[in-house]
N, C-alpha and C positions, 0 to 999 in steps of 0.2 A: 930307364928301368931302376932297381933300387940303388940307393945310396946309403952309407951309414954316417955322413956327415962327421966324419973324423972320429966317431966313437969306437971304443974297443970294448972287449967284454968285461975288462975291468972297470969300467964306468958303468955299465949294466949292474955288475955287482954291489958297487957302491950305491946305486939307486935304490936297493933294497933298504939301506939304511937311512940314506938321505932324504928320501920322499915317504918313509914310512908314517902311517897314522897308527901304529900300534900303541894302544893305551891312551889315545886322545880322547875317547868317550868310555874309557874304563876297561879294567882288565878283562871283565867277561863279556865285553861288547860284541855282538853278533850282527850288526847291521852295517857297519862300517860307514861310507859316505853316504847311506840313506839317510844317517843323523842329520846331514845337512838342509834335509827337507823338513823345516820347522813349520808350525802353524803360520808364522808370518810370511815364510816363503810360499806356501800353498795360497794364502789370501792375496798376495801379490800377483802370483800367478793367474788370478782370474782377470786381471786387468789386461792381460795379453788376448783376450777374447774380443774381437771387433765384429765378426759377423755371424758367429756361430756355426760356421761350415766345418764339418768333422770329416777327418780323412783317416781310414785305416792305413798302417803302416806294415802290414803283414799280407802274405798271400795265402790263397786257400790250402788248407791241408787235403790234399786230394791222394788217394791209395794208388791212383792210377799214374800219378808222377809224383812219387813221395821225396824227390831230390832234385828240385827245379834249377838250383845252382852248382850241382854236379859236386856236392862236398864228399861223397864216397861213404859216407857213414850214417846216412839217413836210413830210417826204418818208420813206414807207416803202414799199418793193417787195420781193417776194419771188418767185423763180423756183424752183420745185421740179422737180429731175431725177429722176423716179421711173424705177425700172428701169434703172439705168447699167449693171449687170454683164451682164443679159441682152442689152442692146442692143449691148454690145462683143462678148461671147462666145459669144452664141446663146442659144437657148430651152433647150437641152440642159442648162444649169448650173442647179444646184438652189438656189442662194442667190443673193441679189440685194441691192442696196443703194439708197438714195436719197441725193440731196445737194440743196444749194439754192445759188443766188446770191442774196445780199442786199444791198440798198441801203437805207441809214439816213442821214438827215440829222438828227445828234442835237441841234443847236440849234433844236428845234422843240418840239411840245406833249408829249413824253413827258420821264420823267425823264431828267436827264443832268448831265455835269460840266462845268463852264466851266474851262478851263485858264487859265494866265496869259498866254498869248498871244492870247486872245480879244479883249480891250480894249486900245487904247493911248491915249495922250494926249500931244499935242505931239509926235509922232514917236517916242515912247518907251513902251516895255514896262516892266512889273515890273523892277526892279534896275537901270534904265537901259539894257537891251538896246534896240538901235533895231529901231523897228516893222516898217522895210523887211528884216528878217531873216526875215519871214513872207511867203512869196511863193506864186503860184499853182503854180509847178513844184516846189518843195520843201517846201511847208508851212511849220510853225512849226520853224525850224532851231535855236532857242534855248531855246524854253519849252513844248515840246510836253507831252503829257499822259503820255508814257512816263516821265517823270521822277517820278511818282507810282507807280513800278512796286513798292513795299513795301506798296501798298494804304494805305488809310485805316481803320486800326482803332484806336479810342480811346472815350472816354467820351462818349456823346450824351447831350443836354438837350432836351427839348421844351418850349418855352414856349408855353402854349395862351391865344392872345389871344382867339379866340373863346369859350373858357371864362372868361377874366377878365371879358367884356362880357356874359356869360350869353346867348350865341346861338349857333345853328348856323354861320352865316356872318357874318363881319364886313362890314360895308357896304363894298360895292365903291366904290373911290375914296379910302377911309379911309387916312390915312399913320400908320404906327405909330411912337410916339415913344419916346424913352429912358424916359421915366416909364412907359409901357405895359408894356416889357419889364422894368423894376424891379419893378412892381406885380405882374406875372405870376409873378416870382421868389419874391417875398414870399408871394403866395396859395400856391402851390404848395410852399413850403419849401424849395426848391432856388436854388443859386448857381451861375451860369455861371461857369467857371474856365479857366485857361490849358491849351492842348492841346484843349479840348472840342469836338465837333461840336455847334454850335447849330441846332436845327430850329424853325422859328416856323410855328405852325399858327393860319390864319385862317379856314379853309372856302373860300379863294378858288377852286380848282380844283374842289371838289365843287359849289360854287354854279355854276360855268360848266357842268359835266357835267350837272346836275340842270335848270337854269332857261336854259341858253344863255347867249351872251357878250352883253356890253353895248357898244356902240359910242357916240363921241362925235357922229358924223354918218353921212354916207352913205358915206364910206370906210372900209375895214376893213383898214387897214396895221397893223404890229406896234405901233405907238406910239397907235393910234386907239381901242384898247381901254379899259374901265374896270376896274381891278384893284387890289386892296388890296396895299400894300407897305409898305417902310420910308421914313418921314420922314428927309431927308438929315441931319437933326440927329442921328440915332441912330449915325452913322459914328465919332465919338469913343468911344462905347460899345463898338463892335466892337475897335478898337484897344487899348483901355484893358483889355479882358477877355482880350485876346490868344488868342480862339478860333483854331483851326485850320482849320476849314470851315464854312461854313452853308449851310443848305438851308431852302427854303420851299415851300409850295403854290402858287406862283405864280413871278414873275420877278424878286422882291425889290424892283424899283423901282416905287414907286407910279404908277399911272396913273389919268387923264391925268398928264403931267408936271407937276412943281412949279414950272418955272421955263420961261418962255416962249422963251428963248434955246435952241435947237436942241442947242448945243454941251453943254448941261447937262441934257439930256432922261434919262439914265441915271446920276445921279450915285453910286448905290450901286455899280452895276456898275464905274463907271469908277476910283472911288478904291479899292475893295476890290482889284481885279484889279489894278492898276497901281500904285498907292502902297503899300497894305498888303501886297500879294501873297497876298490871301485867296482860296482856291478857293470857288467857288460851285456849288451844285446846285439847278436850277431844275425847277420842276413836279413836285415829288415828290407822292406820295400819302401824307398824313399821318392820314387818316380813321381807319382802323383802329388805327394806333398811339395815336391821341388816345384812342380808347375803351378800349384796354387799359391805358393810363397811369391813366386816369380811375377805371376798376374798382380798380386794384390801389393805387391813390393813389402811384403810384412814377414819378417823372418823369426818371430818368436810367437809362440802360442801356448795354448794350455795342453800339457802333455800327461797322458793316464796310460798306465800298464798296469793290471791286476793279475800278477803271478798266481799259479795256483798255492794253495797252502798245503804242499806236499811234504810232508814229515820224512826226513832221510834224503830227499832228492838234491841233487847239485844243481839242478835246471829246470826250467819250464817253459812250455809254448807259451807264446805270448801273441795277443792282438793288441798292440799299442794303438792309441788313437791321438791324434793331435786335432785340437779345436781352435780355429783361427777367429 
C-alpha cells in the first residue's frame, strides 16, 4: 500500500518553489512544459518509428458505459438527430443527414488531458496567474487548453511498472517511487529525456475494468477509491528529466492519499500542474501499447495527441496514438 518515503507536507510545500518553472519561458507563458517539445525534439521523435504500427491509448466514448474506471465524476450523453434534411425539406428529398448533440465531462473515467488551469495552489495557477482568472462564466481565461493548439507530437516512452514487478496489475494502493521508475528504465534499456511524453503502465485501469473498483469504506467519492499512483517523492524526477507531458492508466496520485491533510490529497496533480507546468493525461488505456512494446522490445515511439482548441476549457477529451 501507499508509502510516503519519509516525506512530510512541508517537503511538498517546498516543492512548489524548488521545482517551479515559473518565468522559465517568460512571464506570460501559457504552455509550460510543452515548450520543451521543440522542432528538433519532434524531428528526432520520428526516429522512434520502426514498423509504423499505430496503437490508440484511449477507450471508446460510450454513453452506455460513460465511466469505465468508476471515477464517479464522468458524464457522457449523446442525442442523435437522424433525418435532419427530410425533416426540414420534406420526404421528397433523396439525400439526408444525421447530426448529434454531445455532452462530455472530460475530467472523468475516460482518457483526457488536464490543462494548467485545472489545479491551483494558494490562489495561483501555473506561472503565477491568479486562480480567479478561471470563472464559471468565462472559463479559464489565462491557461485554457487551446494554448496547446500545435498538438502534442514528440517521443513517447512507456515505463512498464507492472512488467518490472512481473505482474499483470500492480497492487492497488502501491506508491511508485523514483527507484521504481529508474529500475524500469534500466530493465527496458531506455532513458526518459527532455521533451518526452512519459507514460506509466501499472495495469490500474485494466484491473478496475476486469475486477471492479476498490473503496476504503462505504462512501464512493473521487478520493475514496484505492488506486496505484506515484509516490510524492517522485516529483523531483519529473522536473529533473524535463518531460513535456505525463500519462498514466489512472489518475497519477496514489489512493488512498499519502497525507491525512486534505490540502495534500493530490500532490502529483498540484505540484506538476501548478509549479512545474507539466500537463497530465489521466485514465489512458495502456494495455495494448504495453503488449506491443513487450513483443517488439521497443519502449520508445512517436507520440501524438491533439486536444480540442477549446477556449476557456481546463481539459480536453483525447485519443492519443503511439506509432512504433
